[in-house]
TORDRENZA-450991 format. One record per residue (C-alpha): residue in one letter; residue number from 1; z, y, x. Coordinates in pm, whole numbers, plus 50000, padded with zeros to 5 digits. Layout:
<atoms>
<atom rest="A" nr="NUM" up="Z" north="Y" east="X"/>
...
</atoms>
This chain:
<atoms>
<atom rest="X" nr="1" up="20896" north="08106" east="74054"/>
<atom rest="X" nr="2" up="20714" north="08437" east="74072"/>
<atom rest="X" nr="3" up="20501" north="08516" east="73770"/>
<atom rest="X" nr="4" up="20150" north="08632" east="73848"/>
<atom rest="X" nr="5" up="20018" north="08685" east="73495"/>
<atom rest="X" nr="6" up="20119" north="09054" east="73482"/>
<atom rest="X" nr="7" up="20025" north="09346" east="73706"/>
<atom rest="X" nr="8" up="20186" north="09688" east="73765"/>
<atom rest="X" nr="9" up="20031" north="09835" east="73451"/>
<atom rest="X" nr="10" up="20182" north="09561" east="73235"/>
<atom rest="X" nr="11" up="20524" north="09606" east="73395"/>
<atom rest="X" nr="12" up="20511" north="09983" east="73344"/>
<atom rest="X" nr="13" up="20423" north="09919" east="72980"/>
<atom rest="X" nr="14" up="20720" north="09679" east="72962"/>
<atom rest="X" nr="15" up="20958" north="09949" east="73083"/>
<atom rest="X" nr="16" up="20823" north="10192" east="72823"/>
<atom rest="X" nr="17" up="20860" north="09941" east="72541"/>
<atom rest="X" nr="18" up="21209" north="09841" east="72650"/>
<atom rest="X" nr="19" up="21326" north="10203" east="72654"/>
<atom rest="X" nr="20" up="21162" north="10268" east="72317"/>
<atom rest="X" nr="21" up="21336" north="09968" east="72161"/>
<atom rest="X" nr="22" up="21676" north="10074" east="72294"/>
<atom rest="X" nr="23" up="21632" north="10429" east="72165"/>
<atom rest="X" nr="24" up="21443" north="10384" east="71838"/>
<atom rest="X" nr="25" up="21512" north="10034" east="71707"/>
<atom rest="X" nr="26" up="21843" north="09888" east="71823"/>
<atom rest="X" nr="27" up="22060" north="10166" east="71673"/>
<atom rest="X" nr="28" up="21907" north="10124" east="71323"/>
<atom rest="X" nr="29" up="21811" north="09758" east="71322"/>
<atom rest="X" nr="30" up="22105" north="09648" east="71108"/>
<atom rest="X" nr="31" up="21987" north="09892" east="70840"/>
<atom rest="X" nr="32" up="21636" north="09746" east="70851"/>
<atom rest="X" nr="33" up="21778" north="09395" east="70829"/>
<atom rest="X" nr="34" up="21980" north="09485" east="70519"/>
<atom rest="X" nr="35" up="21680" north="09656" east="70359"/>
<atom rest="X" nr="36" up="21451" north="09360" east="70432"/>
<atom rest="X" nr="37" up="21183" north="09568" east="70602"/>
<atom rest="X" nr="38" up="21115" north="09831" east="70864"/>
<atom rest="X" nr="39" up="21052" north="10178" east="70720"/>
<atom rest="X" nr="40" up="20688" north="10282" east="70686"/>
<atom rest="X" nr="41" up="20747" north="10591" east="70904"/>
<atom rest="X" nr="42" up="20837" north="10365" east="71196"/>
<atom rest="X" nr="43" up="20476" north="10255" east="71221"/>
<atom rest="X" nr="44" up="20374" north="10613" east="71300"/>
<atom rest="X" nr="45" up="20611" north="10600" east="71598"/>
<atom rest="X" nr="46" up="20442" north="10280" east="71718"/>
<atom rest="X" nr="47" up="20107" north="10453" east="71678"/>
<atom rest="X" nr="48" up="20225" north="10754" east="71880"/>
<atom rest="X" nr="49" up="20331" north="10514" east="72153"/>
<atom rest="X" nr="50" up="19977" north="10378" east="72157"/>
<atom rest="X" nr="51" up="20068" north="10028" east="72039"/>
<atom rest="X" nr="52" up="19796" north="10002" east="71775"/>
<atom rest="X" nr="53" up="19516" north="10130" east="71993"/>
<atom rest="X" nr="54" up="19558" north="09923" east="72308"/>
<atom rest="X" nr="55" up="19265" north="09691" east="72231"/>
<atom rest="X" nr="56" up="19062" north="09937" east="72024"/>
<atom rest="X" nr="57" up="18751" north="10074" east="72201"/>
<atom rest="X" nr="58" up="18785" north="10427" east="72336"/>
<atom rest="X" nr="59" up="18512" north="10568" east="72112"/>
<atom rest="X" nr="60" up="18733" north="10500" east="71810"/>
<atom rest="X" nr="61" up="19051" north="10647" east="71958"/>
<atom rest="X" nr="62" up="19192" north="10347" east="72142"/>
<atom rest="X" nr="63" up="19262" north="10260" east="72504"/>
<atom rest="X" nr="64" up="18978" north="10010" east="72531"/>
<atom rest="X" nr="65" up="19179" north="09728" east="72688"/>
<atom rest="X" nr="66" up="19040" north="09377" east="72645"/>
<atom rest="X" nr="67" up="19343" north="09186" east="72771"/>
<atom rest="X" nr="68" up="19595" north="09006" east="72549"/>
<atom rest="X" nr="69" up="19864" north="09061" east="72811"/>
<atom rest="X" nr="70" up="19994" north="09386" east="72665"/>
<atom rest="X" nr="71" up="20051" north="09208" east="72334"/>
<atom rest="X" nr="72" up="20234" north="08932" east="72520"/>
<atom rest="X" nr="73" up="20464" north="09190" east="72678"/>
<atom rest="X" nr="74" up="20545" north="09320" east="72329"/>
<atom rest="X" nr="75" up="20644" north="08971" east="72216"/>
<atom rest="X" nr="76" up="20867" north="08927" east="72517"/>
<atom rest="X" nr="77" up="21042" north="09261" east="72480"/>
<atom rest="X" nr="78" up="21107" north="09245" east="72106"/>
<atom rest="X" nr="79" up="21248" north="08894" east="72146"/>
<atom rest="X" nr="80" up="21458" north="09000" east="72444"/>
<atom rest="X" nr="81" up="21625" north="09266" east="72231"/>
<atom rest="X" nr="82" up="21661" north="09036" east="71930"/>
<atom rest="X" nr="83" up="21459" north="09271" east="71710"/>
<atom rest="X" nr="84" up="21127" north="09288" east="71529"/>
<atom rest="X" nr="85" up="20866" north="09555" east="71468"/>
<atom rest="X" nr="86" up="20834" north="09436" east="71109"/>
<atom rest="X" nr="87" up="20495" north="09350" east="70966"/>
<atom rest="X" nr="88" up="20307" north="09558" east="71222"/>
<atom rest="X" nr="89" up="20230" north="09252" east="71434"/>
<atom rest="X" nr="90" up="19977" north="09134" east="71175"/>
<atom rest="X" nr="91" up="19807" north="09474" east="71192"/>
<atom rest="X" nr="92" up="19711" north="09414" east="71556"/>
<atom rest="X" nr="93" up="19722" north="09039" east="71622"/>
<atom rest="X" nr="94" up="19549" north="08917" east="71307"/>
<atom rest="X" nr="95" up="19351" north="09205" east="71158"/>
<atom rest="X" nr="96" up="19209" north="09391" east="71456"/>
<atom rest="X" nr="97" up="19003" north="09099" east="71591"/>
<atom rest="X" nr="98" up="18817" north="09075" east="71259"/>
<atom rest="X" nr="99" up="18745" north="09447" east="71252"/>
<atom rest="X" nr="100" up="18621" north="09446" east="71612"/>
<atom rest="X" nr="101" up="18407" north="09136" east="71570"/>
<atom rest="X" nr="102" up="18254" north="09178" east="71224"/>
<atom rest="X" nr="103" up="18269" north="09543" east="71116"/>
<atom rest="X" nr="104" up="17946" north="09741" east="71131"/>
<atom rest="X" nr="105" up="17927" north="10055" east="71343"/>
<atom rest="X" nr="106" up="17966" north="10265" east="71028"/>
<atom rest="X" nr="107" up="18273" north="10067" east="70924"/>
<atom rest="X" nr="108" up="18433" north="10094" east="71268"/>
<atom rest="X" nr="109" up="18389" north="10473" east="71265"/>
<atom rest="X" nr="110" up="18539" north="10483" east="70918"/>
<atom rest="X" nr="111" up="18830" north="10244" east="70970"/>
<atom rest="X" nr="112" up="18942" north="10225" east="71333"/>
<atom rest="X" nr="113" up="19067" north="10584" east="71392"/>
<atom rest="X" nr="114" up="19311" north="10547" east="71102"/>
<atom rest="X" nr="115" up="19401" north="10198" east="71228"/>
<atom rest="X" nr="116" up="19499" north="10346" east="71565"/>
<atom rest="X" nr="117" up="19695" north="10638" east="71416"/>
<atom rest="X" nr="118" up="19894" north="10420" east="71176"/>
<atom rest="X" nr="119" up="19756" north="10608" east="70878"/>
<atom rest="X" nr="120" up="19605" north="10282" east="70753"/>
<atom rest="X" nr="121" up="19819" north="09972" east="70807"/>
<atom rest="X" nr="122" up="19635" north="09644" east="70761"/>
<atom rest="X" nr="123" up="19732" north="09300" east="70634"/>
<atom rest="X" nr="124" up="19522" north="08989" east="70577"/>
<atom rest="X" nr="125" up="19537" north="08784" east="70257"/>
<atom rest="X" nr="126" up="19435" north="08421" east="70290"/>
<atom rest="X" nr="127" up="19701" north="08196" east="70138"/>
<atom rest="X" nr="128" up="19718" north="08143" east="69763"/>
<atom rest="X" nr="129" up="19984" north="07988" east="69541"/>
<atom rest="X" nr="130" up="19925" north="07614" east="69540"/>
<atom rest="X" nr="131" up="19670" north="07600" east="69823"/>
<atom rest="X" nr="132" up="19877" north="07645" east="70140"/>
<atom rest="X" nr="133" up="19670" north="07543" east="70444"/>
<atom rest="X" nr="134" up="19376" north="07435" east="70226"/>
<atom rest="X" nr="135" up="19188" north="07763" east="70246"/>
<atom rest="X" nr="136" up="18870" north="07603" east="70117"/>
<atom rest="X" nr="137" up="19055" north="07549" east="69790"/>
<atom rest="X" nr="138" up="19110" north="07919" east="69722"/>
<atom rest="X" nr="139" up="19046" north="08043" east="69367"/>
<atom rest="X" nr="140" up="19033" north="08420" east="69417"/>
<atom rest="X" nr="141" up="18683" north="08541" east="69329"/>
<atom rest="X" nr="142" up="18473" north="08845" east="69411"/>
<atom rest="X" nr="143" up="18169" north="08873" east="69187"/>
<atom rest="X" nr="144" up="17889" north="09115" east="69268"/>
<atom rest="X" nr="145" up="17830" north="09371" east="68995"/>
<atom rest="X" nr="146" up="17497" north="09374" east="68811"/>
<atom rest="X" nr="147" up="17390" north="09695" east="68983"/>
<atom rest="X" nr="148" up="17488" north="09555" east="69324"/>
<atom rest="X" nr="149" up="17717" north="09845" east="69412"/>
<atom rest="X" nr="150" up="18053" north="09667" east="69418"/>
<atom rest="X" nr="151" up="18240" north="09339" east="69392"/>
<atom rest="X" nr="152" up="18489" north="09267" east="69114"/>
<atom rest="X" nr="153" up="18793" north="09099" east="69266"/>
<atom rest="X" nr="154" up="19026" north="08872" east="69067"/>
<atom rest="X" nr="155" up="19301" north="08639" east="69182"/>
<atom rest="X" nr="156" up="19633" north="08621" east="69363"/>
<atom rest="X" nr="157" up="19765" north="08575" east="69717"/>
<atom rest="X" nr="158" up="20108" north="08487" east="69852"/>
<atom rest="X" nr="159" up="20301" north="08490" east="70182"/>
<atom rest="X" nr="160" up="20121" north="08809" east="70286"/>
<atom rest="X" nr="161" up="20301" north="08954" east="70588"/>
<atom rest="X" nr="162" up="20287" north="09332" east="70590"/>
<atom rest="X" nr="163" up="20182" north="09321" east="70225"/>
<atom rest="X" nr="164" up="20437" north="09575" east="70103"/>
<atom rest="X" nr="165" up="20342" north="09855" east="70340"/>
<atom rest="X" nr="166" up="19971" north="09774" east="70374"/>
<atom rest="X" nr="167" up="19716" north="10046" east="70306"/>
<atom rest="X" nr="168" up="19421" north="09810" east="70343"/>
<atom rest="X" nr="169" up="19407" north="09433" east="70311"/>
<atom rest="X" nr="170" up="19139" north="09198" east="70440"/>
<atom rest="X" nr="171" up="19107" north="08967" east="70137"/>
<atom rest="X" nr="172" up="18946" north="08625" east="70153"/>
<atom rest="X" nr="173" up="18766" north="08555" east="69826"/>
<atom rest="X" nr="174" up="18493" north="08339" east="69681"/>
<atom rest="X" nr="175" up="18162" north="08519" east="69638"/>
<atom rest="X" nr="176" up="17993" north="08189" east="69557"/>
<atom rest="X" nr="177" up="18106" north="07848" east="69438"/>
<atom rest="X" nr="178" up="18153" north="07578" east="69703"/>
<atom rest="X" nr="179" up="17868" north="07337" east="69766"/>
<atom rest="X" nr="180" up="17904" north="06968" east="69687"/>
<atom rest="X" nr="181" up="17883" north="06882" east="70056"/>
<atom rest="X" nr="182" up="18057" north="07195" east="70189"/>
<atom rest="X" nr="183" up="18381" north="07315" east="70029"/>
<atom rest="X" nr="184" up="18401" north="07597" east="70284"/>
<atom rest="X" nr="185" up="18082" north="07766" east="70166"/>
<atom rest="X" nr="186" up="18105" north="08080" east="69956"/>
<atom rest="X" nr="187" up="18407" north="08255" east="70109"/>
<atom rest="X" nr="188" up="18371" north="08619" east="70211"/>
<atom rest="X" nr="189" up="18599" north="08885" east="70359"/>
<atom rest="X" nr="190" up="18652" north="09216" east="70180"/>
<atom rest="X" nr="191" up="18851" north="09514" east="70306"/>
<atom rest="X" nr="192" up="19043" north="09627" east="69999"/>
<atom rest="X" nr="193" up="19211" north="09965" east="69956"/>
<atom rest="X" nr="194" up="19559" north="09904" east="69816"/>
<atom rest="X" nr="195" up="19531" north="10218" east="69602"/>
<atom rest="X" nr="196" up="19247" north="10059" east="69403"/>
<atom rest="X" nr="197" up="19294" north="10024" east="69029"/>
<atom rest="X" nr="198" up="19396" north="09669" east="68940"/>
<atom rest="X" nr="199" up="19553" north="09600" east="69279"/>
<atom rest="X" nr="200" up="19927" north="09531" east="69267"/>
<atom rest="X" nr="201" up="20207" north="09415" east="69492"/>
<atom rest="X" nr="202" up="20428" north="09156" east="69327"/>
<atom rest="X" nr="203" up="20756" north="09028" east="69461"/>
<atom rest="X" nr="204" up="20871" north="09110" east="69810"/>
<atom rest="X" nr="205" up="20954" north="08754" east="69906"/>
<atom rest="X" nr="206" up="21309" north="08659" east="70005"/>
<atom rest="X" nr="207" up="21259" north="08453" east="70321"/>
<atom rest="X" nr="208" up="21491" north="08236" east="70527"/>
<atom rest="X" nr="209" up="21410" north="08440" east="70838"/>
<atom rest="X" nr="210" up="21193" north="08731" east="70955"/>
<atom rest="X" nr="211" up="21398" north="08951" east="70727"/>
<atom rest="X" nr="212" up="21260" north="09274" east="70872"/>
<atom rest="X" nr="213" up="20901" north="09167" east="70817"/>
<atom rest="X" nr="214" up="20785" north="09261" east="70466"/>
<atom rest="X" nr="215" up="20613" north="08966" east="70300"/>
<atom rest="X" nr="216" up="20470" north="08992" east="69952"/>
<atom rest="X" nr="217" up="20271" north="08846" east="69667"/>
<atom rest="X" nr="218" up="19949" north="09030" east="69580"/>
<atom rest="X" nr="219" up="19748" north="09032" east="69258"/>
<atom rest="X" nr="220" up="19395" north="09152" east="69183"/>
<atom rest="X" nr="221" up="19277" north="09224" east="68830"/>
<atom rest="X" nr="222" up="18916" north="09348" east="68813"/>
<atom rest="X" nr="223" up="18956" north="09538" east="69139"/>
<atom rest="X" nr="224" up="18633" north="09715" east="69234"/>
<atom rest="X" nr="225" up="18548" north="09681" east="69602"/>
<atom rest="X" nr="226" up="18241" north="09874" east="69725"/>
<atom rest="X" nr="227" up="17976" north="09655" east="69887"/>
<atom rest="X" nr="228" up="18012" north="09882" east="70191"/>
<atom rest="X" nr="229" up="18354" north="09723" east="70243"/>
<atom rest="X" nr="230" up="18224" north="09367" east="70285"/>
<atom rest="X" nr="231" up="18335" north="09255" east="70633"/>
<atom rest="X" nr="232" up="18065" north="09053" east="70805"/>
<atom rest="X" nr="233" up="17809" north="08855" east="70610"/>
<atom rest="X" nr="234" up="17858" north="08725" east="70260"/>
<atom rest="X" nr="235" up="17969" north="08361" east="70228"/>
<atom rest="X" nr="236" up="18045" north="08322" east="70600"/>
<atom rest="X" nr="237" up="18412" north="08413" east="70582"/>
<atom rest="X" nr="238" up="18548" north="08067" east="70648"/>
<atom rest="X" nr="239" up="18375" north="08044" east="70985"/>
<atom rest="X" nr="240" up="18510" north="08389" east="71073"/>
<atom rest="X" nr="241" up="18865" north="08277" east="70997"/>
<atom rest="X" nr="242" up="18836" north="07999" east="71252"/>
<atom rest="X" nr="243" up="18720" north="08228" east="71532"/>
<atom rest="X" nr="244" up="19055" north="08406" east="71568"/>
<atom rest="X" nr="245" up="19277" north="08099" east="71544"/>
<atom rest="X" nr="246" up="19314" north="08041" east="71921"/>
<atom rest="X" nr="247" up="19448" north="08395" east="71973"/>
<atom rest="X" nr="248" up="19667" north="08376" east="71663"/>
<atom rest="X" nr="249" up="19818" north="08047" east="71775"/>
<atom rest="X" nr="250" up="19868" north="08170" east="72128"/>
<atom rest="X" nr="251" up="20050" north="08472" east="71986"/>
<atom rest="X" nr="252" up="20286" north="08239" east="71803"/>
<atom rest="X" nr="253" up="20334" north="08030" east="72118"/>
<atom rest="X" nr="254" up="20419" north="08335" east="72328"/>
<atom rest="X" nr="255" up="20653" north="08465" east="72059"/>
<atom rest="X" nr="256" up="20833" north="08129" east="72044"/>
<atom rest="X" nr="257" up="20865" north="08110" east="72423"/>
<atom rest="X" nr="258" up="21002" north="08464" east="72430"/>
<atom rest="X" nr="259" up="21257" north="08380" east="72161"/>
<atom rest="X" nr="260" up="21372" north="08074" east="72357"/>
<atom rest="X" nr="261" up="21409" north="08281" east="72674"/>
<atom rest="X" nr="262" up="21608" north="08542" east="72482"/>
<atom rest="X" nr="263" up="21832" north="08271" east="72335"/>
<atom rest="X" nr="264" up="21927" north="08153" east="72685"/>
<atom rest="X" nr="265" up="22003" north="08512" east="72783"/>
<atom rest="X" nr="266" up="22223" north="08566" east="72477"/>
<atom rest="X" nr="267" up="22405" north="08235" east="72526"/>
<atom rest="X" nr="268" up="22468" north="08298" east="72894"/>
<atom rest="X" nr="269" up="22610" north="08644" east="72822"/>
<atom rest="X" nr="270" up="22826" north="08516" east="72539"/>
<atom rest="X" nr="271" up="22968" north="08217" east="72728"/>
<atom rest="X" nr="272" up="23047" north="08430" east="73032"/>
<atom rest="X" nr="273" up="23239" north="08679" east="72816"/>
<atom rest="X" nr="274" up="23407" north="08433" east="72577"/>
<atom rest="X" nr="275" up="23739" north="08283" east="72690"/>
<atom rest="X" nr="276" up="23899" north="07961" east="72557"/>
<atom rest="X" nr="277" up="24198" north="07774" east="72695"/>
<atom rest="X" nr="278" up="24229" north="08043" east="72962"/>
<atom rest="X" nr="279" up="23878" north="07988" east="73097"/>
<atom rest="X" nr="280" up="23536" north="08131" east="73020"/>
<atom rest="X" nr="281" up="23315" north="07905" east="72813"/>
<atom rest="X" nr="282" up="23053" north="07931" east="73089"/>
<atom rest="X" nr="283" up="23291" north="07765" east="73337"/>
<atom rest="X" nr="284" up="23287" north="07433" east="73150"/>
<atom rest="X" nr="285" up="23049" north="07170" east="73284"/>
<atom rest="X" nr="286" up="22896" north="07106" east="72942"/>
<atom rest="X" nr="287" up="22801" north="07473" east="72910"/>
<atom rest="X" nr="288" up="22645" north="07477" east="73256"/>
<atom rest="X" nr="289" up="22445" north="07162" east="73185"/>
<atom rest="X" nr="290" up="22327" north="07286" east="72844"/>
<atom rest="X" nr="291" up="22213" north="07622" east="72977"/>
<atom rest="X" nr="292" up="22047" north="07460" east="73278"/>
<atom rest="X" nr="293" up="21855" north="07219" east="73055"/>
<atom rest="X" nr="294" up="21750" north="07503" east="72827"/>
<atom rest="X" nr="295" up="21630" north="07713" east="73119"/>
<atom rest="X" nr="296" up="21420" north="07424" east="73249"/>
<atom rest="X" nr="297" up="21248" north="07396" east="72911"/>
<atom rest="X" nr="298" up="21191" north="07772" east="72895"/>
<atom rest="X" nr="299" up="21040" north="07768" east="73244"/>
<atom rest="X" nr="300" up="20794" north="07500" east="73133"/>
<atom rest="X" nr="301" up="20702" north="07697" east="72820"/>
<atom rest="X" nr="302" up="20649" north="08008" east="73030"/>
<atom rest="X" nr="303" up="20404" north="07823" east="73253"/>
<atom rest="X" nr="304" up="20211" north="07696" east="72950"/>
<atom rest="X" nr="305" up="20194" north="08046" east="72800"/>
<atom rest="X" nr="306" up="20087" north="08212" east="73125"/>
<atom rest="X" nr="307" up="19806" north="07963" east="73176"/>
<atom rest="X" nr="308" up="19690" north="08002" east="72816"/>
<atom rest="X" nr="309" up="19701" north="08384" east="72836"/>
<atom rest="X" nr="310" up="19478" north="08378" east="73143"/>
<atom rest="X" nr="311" up="19240" north="08139" east="72967"/>
<atom rest="X" nr="312" up="19222" north="08362" east="72658"/>
<atom rest="X" nr="313" up="19147" north="08671" east="72866"/>
<atom rest="X" nr="314" up="18873" north="08476" east="73043"/>
<atom rest="X" nr="315" up="18726" north="08367" east="72709"/>
<atom rest="X" nr="316" up="18799" north="08003" east="72790"/>
<atom rest="X" nr="317" up="19090" north="07911" east="72562"/>
<atom rest="X" nr="318" up="18975" north="07630" east="72333"/>
<atom rest="X" nr="319" up="19116" north="07563" east="71986"/>
<atom rest="X" nr="320" up="19274" north="07240" east="72111"/>
<atom rest="X" nr="321" up="19437" north="07415" east="72408"/>
<atom rest="X" nr="322" up="19574" north="07686" east="72181"/>
<atom rest="X" nr="323" up="19706" north="07418" east="71946"/>
<atom rest="X" nr="324" up="19872" north="07242" east="72239"/>
<atom rest="X" nr="325" up="20038" north="07563" east="72356"/>
<atom rest="X" nr="326" up="20162" north="07641" east="72006"/>
<atom rest="X" nr="327" up="20293" north="07288" east="71949"/>
<atom rest="X" nr="328" up="20475" north="07271" east="72281"/>
<atom rest="X" nr="329" up="20625" north="07619" east="72283"/>
<atom rest="X" nr="330" up="20743" north="07616" east="71921"/>
<atom rest="X" nr="331" up="20908" north="07276" east="71966"/>
<atom rest="X" nr="332" up="21077" north="07396" east="72287"/>
<atom rest="X" nr="333" up="21202" north="07707" east="72110"/>
<atom rest="X" nr="334" up="21338" north="07498" east="71824"/>
<atom rest="X" nr="335" up="21544" north="07285" east="72062"/>
<atom rest="X" nr="336" up="21657" north="07564" east="72292"/>
<atom rest="X" nr="337" up="21764" north="07810" east="72023"/>
<atom rest="X" nr="338" up="21960" north="07541" east="71840"/>
<atom rest="X" nr="339" up="22149" north="07447" east="72157"/>
<atom rest="X" nr="340" up="22216" north="07811" east="72244"/>
<atom rest="X" nr="341" up="22350" north="07877" east="71895"/>
<atom rest="X" nr="342" up="22585" north="07579" east="71939"/>
<atom rest="X" nr="343" up="22725" north="07740" east="72253"/>
<atom rest="X" nr="344" up="22822" north="08043" east="72044"/>
<atom rest="X" nr="345" up="23042" north="07829" east="71821"/>
<atom rest="X" nr="346" up="23123" north="07983" east="71483"/>
<atom rest="X" nr="347" up="22996" north="08324" east="71589"/>
<atom rest="X" nr="348" up="22650" north="08177" east="71625"/>
<atom rest="X" nr="349" up="22644" north="08142" east="71247"/>
<atom rest="X" nr="350" up="22704" north="08513" east="71192"/>
<atom rest="X" nr="351" up="22402" north="08738" east="71137"/>
<atom rest="X" nr="352" up="22563" north="09015" east="71340"/>
<atom rest="X" nr="353" up="22483" north="08807" east="71648"/>
<atom rest="X" nr="354" up="22117" north="08803" east="71755"/>
<atom rest="X" nr="355" up="22124" north="08427" east="71815"/>
<atom rest="X" nr="356" up="22168" north="08369" east="71441"/>
<atom rest="X" nr="357" up="21866" north="08583" east="71360"/>
<atom rest="X" nr="358" up="21662" north="08411" east="71629"/>
<atom rest="X" nr="359" up="21752" north="08076" east="71476"/>
<atom rest="X" nr="360" up="21617" north="08163" east="71131"/>
<atom rest="X" nr="361" up="21324" north="08373" east="71256"/>
<atom rest="X" nr="362" up="21208" north="08091" east="71481"/>
<atom rest="X" nr="363" up="21186" north="07826" east="71211"/>
<atom rest="X" nr="364" up="20858" north="07949" east="71065"/>
<atom rest="X" nr="365" up="20680" north="07918" east="71401"/>
<atom rest="X" nr="366" up="20625" north="07547" east="71336"/>
<atom rest="X" nr="367" up="20475" north="07626" east="70995"/>
<atom rest="X" nr="368" up="20254" north="07934" east="70996"/>
<atom rest="X" nr="369" up="19933" north="07958" east="71192"/>
<atom rest="X" nr="370" up="19900" north="07585" east="71125"/>
<atom rest="X" nr="371" up="20190" north="07341" east="71104"/>
<atom rest="X" nr="372" up="20295" north="07125" east="71398"/>
<atom rest="X" nr="373" up="20133" north="06833" east="71221"/>
<atom rest="X" nr="374" up="19801" north="07022" east="71199"/>
<atom rest="X" nr="375" up="19831" north="07106" east="71571"/>
<atom rest="X" nr="376" up="19874" north="06738" east="71653"/>
<atom rest="X" nr="377" up="19565" north="06653" east="71448"/>
<atom rest="X" nr="378" up="19359" north="06914" east="71636"/>
<atom rest="X" nr="379" up="19479" north="06786" east="71973"/>
<atom rest="X" nr="380" up="19417" north="06424" east="71878"/>
<atom rest="X" nr="381" up="19065" north="06505" east="71763"/>
<atom rest="X" nr="382" up="18993" north="06672" east="72097"/>
<atom rest="X" nr="383" up="19101" north="06348" east="72263"/>
<atom rest="X" nr="384" up="18844" north="06156" east="72064"/>
<atom rest="X" nr="385" up="19109" north="05991" east="71847"/>
</atoms>
């Protein structure tokens, strides 16, 4: 079936990204994988390509696009090549919406040009040790100084993607204690300069997958954050966090779909090249049936993603619809990638093959951005259950 979600501009962008990946990423990706992160200088190359400024308004140095479709193309092309752009995805997918929605005009002029150029890479710090998805239970505090000029930040965060290379971090912290009838009250967002005294990066976490994406623990000991760096209104941070969830979850859904589609491509190539008992693996009926079943699932996931992308661009994607897309596409990817790895036999277990990396990278899709169980709860609630 012909896809109608993309136009000529998106396809031209796809060609540019594909050529960039082949020239700049594929030849050195094994080195990044061994190092456990993409080099910081690589982000300047992404900036030069215009990746960080696509959805930034023109007055701050961006292209002024409002569509999510360019981001979706990025997901598809990185998955197709079996590579990752490291922690830079958080910079755009998670952090930019907060800056666009809640930063003052003065803050946008101060922050967004460096965001576009890659001079300031952003991460967002929500999760804390022991809290997981219970963001209302966070313990990190930001107390206003007596003279009202700055906040004093204390606490710790974990699982922070992009945390090693980040120059600025949007930190969720308590500026007031929770109310008896509202645990979510009192959370604010602060944009913290990682060069601040008392700010430190702890362990770079050793993950099962996403090896090229730097993920870290962060600690704050009496970090002074100017009041001018409060993002949005004080104590309203929790409501802000919920506003970007549909886009975040759609991003995960599109990424999972793209990984599943790539897995079918890798498995088809491998089975057509691999010979056993004098025949290609692809010539066996079981291989044909497995690949056909996988393609059918990928086609369905593609249709879900395309519909959700159009809804997001139209401002109509609901939290429940985003949850449904994430649940469906991540579960499809889980099944498809597993079956495609099986078709590789023993080589599918080797990290030198992209299917092995897809297998481990994909696993977190059913956890972050809200677990599959949380997605089911959201969907059920929308059904009145």
